[in-house]
C-alpha positions, 0 to 999 in steps of 0.5 A: 797019739794024734787023732784027726776026726771029721764031722759035718757030712750029710745028704743035701740037694744040689745047691745046698751047703754043708760045713765040714770040721776036722779036729786034731787032738793028742800030742800036738806041738805044731800043725803045718799044712792042713788039707781036705781030700775027697774020694768018689767011688773009685780008687782016686783021691782028689785034693780039694783044698789046702790051708797053710800054717799061715792061713793061705788057702789053695783050691782045686779048680773044680771047687773054686768060688764054691768052697772055703777052707779055714782053720782055727789054730787055737782049737787045732781045727780046720773047716771046709764050707761047701756052698752051691753043692753039685752031685759031682761033689759027692764022696768021702771027704778026708782031712789031712794034717802034717803035725809036729809032736815036739820042738825036737821034730824037724819035720811033721808026720802025716796024719789022716782022718777017717772021713765023712760022707757027703752026698749031693742029690740032683 
C-alpha cells in the first residue's frame, strides 16, 4: 500500500512562515507529479502548486512569490515553504502524488494525503 502523510501545519500570524512536508511511503517504484492543494471552508479545493518529476515548479497566481515547492526524490518527500502568509491562505493543505508501483505500470495512480491545517490570523 501507498500512503501520503502531511505535516507542518499550524497557527501563525499574518506575515509568518510555515514549512509543510508530504512523505510518501509504501510500495513505490516511481513518483510522477506531486501537488499541493488547499481547501478553505467550502467545497472548492484549490490547486496551490505543482512540481514535476524533473523538479519544475508551477504556482497559482495567488501564491507566486510567497510559496516555494520542492521535493527530495531520495526521500520520496515533497515540501511547501509558505512565506508572507495571509489570512486568506487559511485552509487544509492536501498533498497529491501520481505514483507507479512497478515498472509494469504504464500510468501512475492518484494518491492523496489526509491534510494538514494552516491557520493564519490577522
